[in-house]
ZATI-883225 format. One record per residue (C-alpha): chain; residue number from 1; x, y, z. Coordinates in pm, 1 decimal, always signed. Layout:
BEGIN
<chain:A | resi:NUM | xx:X | yy:Y | zz:Z>
...
***
This chain:
BEGIN
<chain:A | resi:1 | xx:-703.4 | yy:-792.9 | zz:+497.0>
<chain:A | resi:2 | xx:-1072.1 | yy:-840.3 | zz:+424.7>
<chain:A | resi:3 | xx:-1098.5 | yy:-1078.6 | zz:+717.4>
<chain:A | resi:4 | xx:-923.7 | yy:-851.0 | zz:+966.5>
<chain:A | resi:5 | xx:-1132.2 | yy:-550.4 | zz:+855.6>
<chain:A | resi:6 | xx:-1476.3 | yy:-708.2 | zz:+861.3>
<chain:A | resi:7 | xx:-1436.4 | yy:-987.9 | zz:+1118.1>
<chain:A | resi:8 | xx:-1124.0 | yy:-927.7 | zz:+1325.5>
<chain:A | resi:9 | xx:-1176.7 | yy:-556.3 | zz:+1391.1>
<chain:A | resi:10 | xx:-1538.3 | yy:-590.9 | zz:+1518.7>
<chain:A | resi:11 | xx:-1427.4 | yy:-868.1 | zz:+1754.2>
<chain:A | resi:12 | xx:-1128.3 | yy:-668.5 | zz:+1875.6>
<chain:A | resi:13 | xx:-1344.4 | yy:-359.4 | zz:+1927.7>
<chain:A | resi:14 | xx:-1525.7 | yy:-539.4 | zz:+2207.1>
<chain:A | resi:15 | xx:-1212.5 | yy:-509.0 | zz:+2418.7>
<chain:A | resi:16 | xx:-1207.7 | yy:-128.6 | zz:+2386.9>
<chain:A | resi:17 | xx:-1432.8 | yy:+138.5 | zz:+2530.3>
<chain:A | resi:18 | xx:-1532.7 | yy:+483.9 | zz:+2419.7>
<chain:A | resi:19 | xx:-1646.7 | yy:+643.5 | zz:+2093.4>
<chain:A | resi:20 | xx:-1331.6 | yy:+540.4 | zz:+1904.1>
<chain:A | resi:21 | xx:-1335.2 | yy:+175.8 | zz:+2012.6>
<chain:A | resi:22 | xx:-1399.3 | yy:+42.5 | zz:+1663.5>
<chain:A | resi:23 | xx:-1161.7 | yy:+288.4 | zz:+1498.1>
<chain:A | resi:24 | xx:-877.0 | yy:+183.0 | zz:+1725.5>
<chain:A | resi:25 | xx:-953.6 | yy:-181.8 | zz:+1664.3>
<chain:A | resi:26 | xx:-962.3 | yy:-128.2 | zz:+1288.0>
<chain:A | resi:27 | xx:-629.5 | yy:+58.1 | zz:+1287.7>
<chain:A | resi:28 | xx:-464.2 | yy:-220.9 | zz:+1485.8>
<chain:A | resi:29 | xx:-622.3 | yy:-495.9 | zz:+1274.7>
<chain:A | resi:30 | xx:-515.9 | yy:-343.2 | zz:+942.8>
<chain:A | resi:31 | xx:-167.3 | yy:-270.2 | zz:+1075.1>
<chain:A | resi:32 | xx:-136.8 | yy:-633.6 | zz:+1179.7>
<chain:A | resi:33 | xx:-252.3 | yy:-746.9 | zz:+835.8>
<chain:A | resi:34 | xx:+4.1 | yy:-528.6 | zz:+660.6>
<chain:A | resi:35 | xx:+276.8 | yy:-647.5 | zz:+896.0>
<chain:A | resi:36 | xx:+181.6 | yy:-1005.8 | zz:+808.2>
<chain:A | resi:37 | xx:+234.5 | yy:-921.3 | zz:+440.4>
<chain:A | resi:38 | xx:+587.6 | yy:-803.9 | zz:+517.0>
<chain:A | resi:39 | xx:+664.2 | yy:-1117.5 | zz:+715.9>
<chain:A | resi:40 | xx:+515.2 | yy:-1332.9 | zz:+438.2>
<chain:A | resi:41 | xx:+739.5 | yy:-1171.9 | zz:+175.8>
<chain:A | resi:42 | xx:+1050.3 | yy:-1224.6 | zz:+387.4>
<chain:A | resi:43 | xx:+957.1 | yy:-1585.3 | zz:+463.4>
<chain:A | resi:44 | xx:+889.6 | yy:-1671.7 | zz:+98.7>
<chain:A | resi:45 | xx:+1204.3 | yy:-1493.4 | zz:-12.7>
<chain:A | resi:46 | xx:+1408.2 | yy:-1687.2 | zz:+241.8>
<chain:A | resi:47 | xx:+1261.7 | yy:-2015.1 | zz:+115.7>
<chain:A | resi:48 | xx:+1328.8 | yy:-1923.7 | zz:-245.9>
<chain:A | resi:49 | xx:+1673.9 | yy:-1767.4 | zz:-219.5>
<chain:A | resi:50 | xx:+1806.2 | yy:-1933.7 | zz:+94.5>
<chain:A | resi:51 | xx:+1909.7 | yy:-1596.8 | zz:+237.6>
<chain:A | resi:52 | xx:+1782.1 | yy:-1250.4 | zz:+318.1>
<chain:A | resi:53 | xx:+2106.9 | yy:-1071.7 | zz:+236.3>
<chain:A | resi:54 | xx:+2039.9 | yy:-728.8 | zz:+89.0>
<chain:A | resi:55 | xx:+2238.9 | yy:-798.7 | zz:-227.0>
<chain:A | resi:56 | xx:+2014.2 | yy:-1097.7 | zz:-297.8>
<chain:A | resi:57 | xx:+1686.6 | yy:-944.0 | zz:-180.5>
<chain:A | resi:58 | xx:+1747.7 | yy:-629.8 | zz:-385.6>
<chain:A | resi:59 | xx:+1770.2 | yy:-828.6 | zz:-706.9>
<chain:A | resi:60 | xx:+1494.9 | yy:-1078.2 | zz:-625.5>
<chain:A | resi:61 | xx:+1242.7 | yy:-811.9 | zz:-523.8>
<chain:A | resi:62 | xx:+1332.8 | yy:-558.5 | zz:-794.8>
<chain:A | resi:63 | xx:+1445.7 | yy:-309.8 | zz:-529.7>
<chain:A | resi:64 | xx:+1665.9 | yy:-132.8 | zz:-777.7>
<chain:A | resi:65 | xx:+1670.8 | yy:+165.8 | zz:-1011.1>
<chain:A | resi:66 | xx:+1462.0 | yy:+142.7 | zz:-1329.5>
<chain:A | resi:67 | xx:+1637.2 | yy:-27.3 | zz:-1621.5>
<chain:A | resi:68 | xx:+1598.1 | yy:+32.6 | zz:-1994.2>
<chain:A | resi:69 | xx:+1459.1 | yy:-268.8 | zz:-2179.3>
<chain:A | resi:70 | xx:+1681.0 | yy:-185.5 | zz:-2477.7>
<chain:A | resi:71 | xx:+2018.9 | yy:-86.2 | zz:-2333.8>
<chain:A | resi:72 | xx:+1995.0 | yy:-230.2 | zz:-1984.9>
<chain:A | resi:73 | xx:+2116.7 | yy:+97.6 | zz:-1837.6>
<chain:A | resi:74 | xx:+1974.2 | yy:+188.4 | zz:-1499.3>
<chain:A | resi:75 | xx:+1861.7 | yy:+516.9 | zz:-1348.9>
<chain:A | resi:76 | xx:+1939.0 | yy:+848.9 | zz:-1509.9>
<chain:A | resi:77 | xx:+1659.3 | yy:+992.5 | zz:-1720.7>
<chain:A | resi:78 | xx:+1445.5 | yy:+685.1 | zz:-1655.8>
<chain:A | resi:79 | xx:+1353.7 | yy:+832.8 | zz:-1317.9>
<chain:A | resi:80 | xx:+1140.0 | yy:+1089.3 | zz:-1503.7>
<chain:A | resi:81 | xx:+879.0 | yy:+816.8 | zz:-1545.3>
<chain:A | resi:82 | xx:+782.4 | yy:+896.3 | zz:-1186.8>
<chain:A | resi:83 | xx:+604.8 | yy:+1210.5 | zz:-1308.2>
<chain:A | resi:84 | xx:+338.8 | yy:+1046.7 | zz:-1529.0>
<chain:A | resi:85 | xx:+304.9 | yy:+766.5 | zz:-1274.1>
<chain:A | resi:86 | xx:+230.6 | yy:+1018.4 | zz:-999.3>
<chain:A | resi:87 | xx:-11.3 | yy:+1205.9 | zz:-1225.4>
<chain:A | resi:88 | xx:-207.1 | yy:+885.6 | zz:-1288.2>
<chain:A | resi:89 | xx:-223.1 | yy:+810.9 | zz:-916.6>
<chain:A | resi:90 | xx:-345.0 | yy:+1165.5 | zz:-853.5>
<chain:A | resi:91 | xx:-612.6 | yy:+1113.0 | zz:-1118.0>
<chain:A | resi:92 | xx:-759.5 | yy:+838.0 | zz:-900.6>
<chain:A | resi:93 | xx:-905.1 | yy:+1114.8 | zz:-683.4>
<chain:A | resi:94 | xx:-1137.0 | yy:+1203.3 | zz:-973.6>
<chain:A | resi:95 | xx:-1296.8 | yy:+858.4 | zz:-966.1>
<chain:A | resi:96 | xx:-1620.8 | yy:+865.0 | zz:-764.5>
<chain:A | resi:97 | xx:-1599.0 | yy:+669.0 | zz:-441.9>
<chain:A | resi:98 | xx:-1860.3 | yy:+400.0 | zz:-400.9>
<chain:A | resi:99 | xx:-2095.0 | yy:+419.3 | zz:-101.4>
<chain:A | resi:100 | xx:-1933.6 | yy:+275.8 | zz:+210.1>
<chain:A | resi:101 | xx:-1977.6 | yy:+266.2 | zz:+587.3>
<chain:A | resi:102 | xx:-1830.5 | yy:+561.7 | zz:+771.2>
<chain:A | resi:103 | xx:-1697.7 | yy:+325.1 | zz:+1037.5>
<chain:A | resi:104 | xx:-1429.9 | yy:+200.3 | zz:+795.4>
<chain:A | resi:105 | xx:-1337.3 | yy:+541.2 | zz:+655.4>
<chain:A | resi:106 | xx:-1029.0 | yy:+693.6 | zz:+818.6>
<chain:A | resi:107 | xx:-1115.1 | yy:+1042.1 | zz:+692.1>
<chain:A | resi:108 | xx:-1441.4 | yy:+1023.7 | zz:+887.1>
<chain:A | resi:109 | xx:-1240.6 | yy:+954.9 | zz:+1199.3>
<chain:A | resi:110 | xx:-1014.6 | yy:+1253.0 | zz:+1129.5>
<chain:A | resi:111 | xx:-1313.0 | yy:+1482.8 | zz:+1083.3>
<chain:A | resi:112 | xx:-1475.6 | yy:+1380.4 | zz:+1410.4>
<chain:A | resi:113 | xx:-1409.8 | yy:+1536.6 | zz:+1747.1>
<chain:A | resi:114 | xx:-1349.8 | yy:+1190.9 | zz:+1895.2>
<chain:A | resi:115 | xx:-1091.6 | yy:+1112.1 | zz:+1630.3>
<chain:A | resi:116 | xx:-923.2 | yy:+1446.2 | zz:+1681.4>
<chain:A | resi:117 | xx:-903.9 | yy:+1379.5 | zz:+2054.6>
<chain:A | resi:118 | xx:-761.0 | yy:+1032.3 | zz:+1996.4>
<chain:A | resi:119 | xx:-485.0 | yy:+1145.8 | zz:+1763.1>
<chain:A | resi:120 | xx:-389.1 | yy:+1451.8 | zz:+1969.5>
<chain:A | resi:121 | xx:-396.3 | yy:+1286.9 | zz:+2311.5>
<chain:A | resi:122 | xx:-41.0 | yy:+1156.0 | zz:+2284.9>
<chain:A | resi:123 | xx:+216.8 | yy:+1007.7 | zz:+2050.1>
<chain:A | resi:124 | xx:+93.3 | yy:+645.6 | zz:+2062.7>
<chain:A | resi:125 | xx:-187.1 | yy:+645.5 | zz:+1806.7>
<chain:A | resi:126 | xx:-22.5 | yy:+885.6 | zz:+1560.9>
<chain:A | resi:127 | xx:+284.0 | yy:+658.4 | zz:+1575.5>
<chain:A | resi:128 | xx:+71.9 | yy:+349.6 | zz:+1507.2>
<chain:A | resi:129 | xx:-95.8 | yy:+522.0 | zz:+1211.1>
<chain:A | resi:130 | xx:+246.3 | yy:+622.7 | zz:+1077.1>
<chain:A | resi:131 | xx:+367.0 | yy:+263.6 | zz:+1104.0>
<chain:A | resi:132 | xx:+55.1 | yy:+150.4 | zz:+918.8>
<chain:A | resi:133 | xx:+125.5 | yy:+398.1 | zz:+638.4>
<chain:A | resi:134 | xx:+484.4 | yy:+278.6 | zz:+599.8>
<chain:A | resi:135 | xx:+372.9 | yy:-84.0 | zz:+596.7>
<chain:A | resi:136 | xx:+102.1 | yy:+1.4 | zz:+345.1>
<chain:A | resi:137 | xx:+322.9 | yy:+157.2 | zz:+79.5>
<chain:A | resi:138 | xx:+676.7 | yy:+31.5 | zz:+144.9>
<chain:A | resi:139 | xx:+698.9 | yy:-288.2 | zz:+346.9>
<chain:A | resi:140 | xx:+354.7 | yy:-435.7 | zz:+285.3>
<chain:A | resi:141 | xx:+144.1 | yy:-400.7 | zz:-27.9>
<chain:A | resi:142 | xx:+408.6 | yy:-285.9 | zz:-275.1>
<chain:A | resi:143 | xx:+671.4 | yy:-527.4 | zz:-148.6>
<chain:A | resi:144 | xx:+423.2 | yy:-812.8 | zz:-187.7>
<chain:A | resi:145 | xx:+255.9 | yy:-723.2 | zz:-518.5>
<chain:A | resi:146 | xx:+530.8 | yy:-550.0 | zz:-714.2>
<chain:A | resi:147 | xx:+835.4 | yy:-685.8 | zz:-531.8>
<chain:A | resi:148 | xx:+752.0 | yy:-1053.0 | zz:-478.2>
<chain:A | resi:149 | xx:+462.7 | yy:-1141.1 | zz:-709.8>
<chain:A | resi:150 | xx:+516.4 | yy:-936.2 | zz:-1025.3>
<chain:A | resi:151 | xx:+869.6 | yy:-1060.9 | zz:-1104.3>
<chain:A | resi:152 | xx:+743.0 | yy:-1418.3 | zz:-1081.8>
<chain:A | resi:153 | xx:+414.0 | yy:-1386.9 | zz:-1272.5>
<chain:A | resi:154 | xx:+548.1 | yy:-1384.9 | zz:-1627.3>
<chain:A | resi:155 | xx:+587.5 | yy:-1762.8 | zz:-1618.7>
<chain:A | resi:156 | xx:+212.2 | yy:-1799.6 | zz:-1578.3>
<chain:A | resi:157 | xx:+77.6 | yy:-1494.0 | zz:-1760.6>
<chain:A | resi:158 | xx:+351.8 | yy:-1393.9 | zz:-2004.7>
<chain:A | resi:159 | xx:+335.6 | yy:-1038.8 | zz:-2140.0>
<chain:A | resi:160 | xx:+11.1 | yy:-974.7 | zz:-1952.7>
<chain:A | resi:161 | xx:+161.7 | yy:-1036.1 | zz:-1609.2>
<chain:A | resi:162 | xx:+137.4 | yy:-665.7 | zz:-1521.4>
<chain:A | resi:163 | xx:-233.6 | yy:-659.6 | zz:-1608.5>
<chain:A | resi:164 | xx:-312.1 | yy:-963.4 | zz:-1395.1>
<chain:A | resi:165 | xx:-103.0 | yy:-815.6 | zz:-1115.2>
<chain:A | resi:166 | xx:-306.7 | yy:-495.7 | zz:-1127.2>
<chain:A | resi:167 | xx:-636.8 | yy:-682.9 | zz:-1130.2>
<chain:A | resi:168 | xx:-520.2 | yy:-895.5 | zz:-839.7>
<chain:A | resi:169 | xx:-419.3 | yy:-581.7 | zz:-649.9>
<chain:A | resi:170 | xx:-762.1 | yy:-425.2 | zz:-704.3>
<chain:A | resi:171 | xx:-942.1 | yy:-744.2 | zz:-599.1>
<chain:A | resi:172 | xx:-724.7 | yy:-763.0 | zz:-289.6>
<chain:A | resi:173 | xx:-889.9 | yy:-447.9 | zz:-152.8>
<chain:A | resi:174 | xx:-1173.0 | yy:-637.9 | zz:+10.4>
<chain:A | resi:175 | xx:-1102.4 | yy:-443.3 | zz:+328.4>
<chain:A | resi:176 | xx:-1196.9 | yy:-126.6 | zz:+135.4>
<chain:A | resi:177 | xx:-1408.5 | yy:-248.1 | zz:-157.9>
<chain:A | resi:178 | xx:-1524.2 | yy:+104.9 | zz:-239.4>
<chain:A | resi:179 | xx:-1164.9 | yy:+182.3 | zz:-347.2>
<chain:A | resi:180 | xx:-1148.9 | yy:-100.6 | zz:-602.2>
<chain:A | resi:181 | xx:-1236.3 | yy:+119.0 | zz:-905.1>
<chain:A | resi:182 | xx:-952.8 | yy:+353.1 | zz:-813.2>
<chain:A | resi:183 | xx:-718.3 | yy:+63.0 | zz:-747.5>
<chain:A | resi:184 | xx:-774.5 | yy:-52.5 | zz:-1105.7>
<chain:A | resi:185 | xx:-592.3 | yy:+262.0 | zz:-1220.2>
<chain:A | resi:186 | xx:-288.5 | yy:+129.5 | zz:-1034.8>
<chain:A | resi:187 | xx:-261.7 | yy:-132.4 | zz:-1309.4>
<chain:A | resi:188 | xx:-123.8 | yy:+143.3 | zz:-1531.9>
<chain:A | resi:189 | xx:+23.0 | yy:+376.0 | zz:-1270.6>
<chain:A | resi:190 | xx:+208.1 | yy:+114.0 | zz:-1064.6>
<chain:A | resi:191 | xx:+208.7 | yy:-238.1 | zz:-1210.9>
<chain:A | resi:192 | xx:+295.3 | yy:-162.5 | zz:-1574.2>
<chain:A | resi:193 | xx:+588.6 | yy:+74.7 | zz:-1506.6>
<chain:A | resi:194 | xx:+730.9 | yy:-161.5 | zz:-1242.7>
<chain:A | resi:195 | xx:+717.9 | yy:-444.9 | zz:-1497.5>
<chain:A | resi:196 | xx:+850.1 | yy:-241.7 | zz:-1790.4>
<chain:A | resi:197 | xx:+1149.8 | yy:-109.7 | zz:-1599.2>
<chain:A | resi:198 | xx:+1196.7 | yy:-406.7 | zz:-1363.4>
<chain:A | resi:199 | xx:+1183.1 | yy:-177.6 | zz:-1063.7>
<chain:A | resi:200 | xx:+951.1 | yy:-205.6 | zz:-765.4>
<chain:A | resi:201 | xx:+1118.2 | yy:+110.1 | zz:-635.7>
<chain:A | resi:202 | xx:+911.2 | yy:+309.7 | zz:-885.7>
<chain:A | resi:203 | xx:+579.1 | yy:+181.3 | zz:-754.5>
<chain:A | resi:204 | xx:+695.0 | yy:+213.6 | zz:-393.4>
<chain:A | resi:205 | xx:+787.7 | yy:+579.7 | zz:-442.8>
<chain:A | resi:206 | xx:+466.8 | yy:+667.6 | zz:-624.9>
<chain:A | resi:207 | xx:+243.9 | yy:+477.6 | zz:-383.7>
<chain:A | resi:208 | xx:+426.9 | yy:+645.6 | zz:-95.9>
<chain:A | resi:209 | xx:+345.0 | yy:+986.8 | zz:-241.3>
<chain:A | resi:210 | xx:-15.5 | yy:+917.3 | zz:-148.2>
<chain:A | resi:211 | xx:+94.2 | yy:+841.5 | zz:+206.8>
<chain:A | resi:212 | xx:+301.7 | yy:+1158.6 | zz:+230.7>
<chain:A | resi:213 | xx:+14.4 | yy:+1369.6 | zz:+97.6>
<chain:A | resi:214 | xx:-236.0 | yy:+1205.8 | zz:+332.2>
<chain:A | resi:215 | xx:-0.9 | yy:+1240.6 | zz:+631.1>
<chain:A | resi:216 | xx:+47.2 | yy:+1611.4 | zz:+561.5>
<chain:A | resi:217 | xx:-324.6 | yy:+1663.2 | zz:+514.8>
<chain:A | resi:218 | xx:-401.5 | yy:+1473.9 | zz:+836.6>
<chain:A | resi:219 | xx:-139.6 | yy:+1670.1 | zz:+1030.6>
<chain:A | resi:220 | xx:-276.0 | yy:+2000.1 | zz:+897.5>
<chain:A | resi:221 | xx:-629.8 | yy:+1898.5 | zz:+989.5>
<chain:A | resi:222 | xx:-535.3 | yy:+1790.1 | zz:+1338.2>
<chain:A | resi:223 | xx:-311.0 | yy:+2087.5 | zz:+1408.8>
<chain:A | resi:224 | xx:-571.1 | yy:+2320.6 | zz:+1266.0>
***
């Protein structure tokens, strides 16, 4: 992701014209990187399990309801853990954002007249951004970090697998290094609950709440 953001996108931008040339290139580059993560997870899962059947993938990637470590029971009142998880993710907004180039900030694009024109000129670019959001929180990052990696990290890191997973997730954000301090909070808000309850569904839902909020805010801004 760092490579596609800082090397691939500038090269791709040369093929576009207009004031949003780089923004379009960056959106496409990051979407491609997230799609690669999804393909990578499926490929590794196929090598490990010998199949991609849902019944197997669901267990192997922790795509299941949260389970109690004591009784083994799933779902029920355990879903209430989503509330403190979401609160912690919301608290990330209180962490100061490090200085960063406006060219790589999607909110800058939304606030510009050129960005507004791009995203209201037709369904293509809003659709691409929506696909990127889904890949980001459902089929890309969370599926890779909490679905594929976290269940397999205890062999190397034992009881601290969730902590290493969170640190790895923060370090991964080389495409947006100014978000790394906030991503460290995800160690507690996403990695630890997913590990404790053996459920990547928890982290997917909470991470997706950011996407839903951002999509609503973007739609309100553009329509307004």
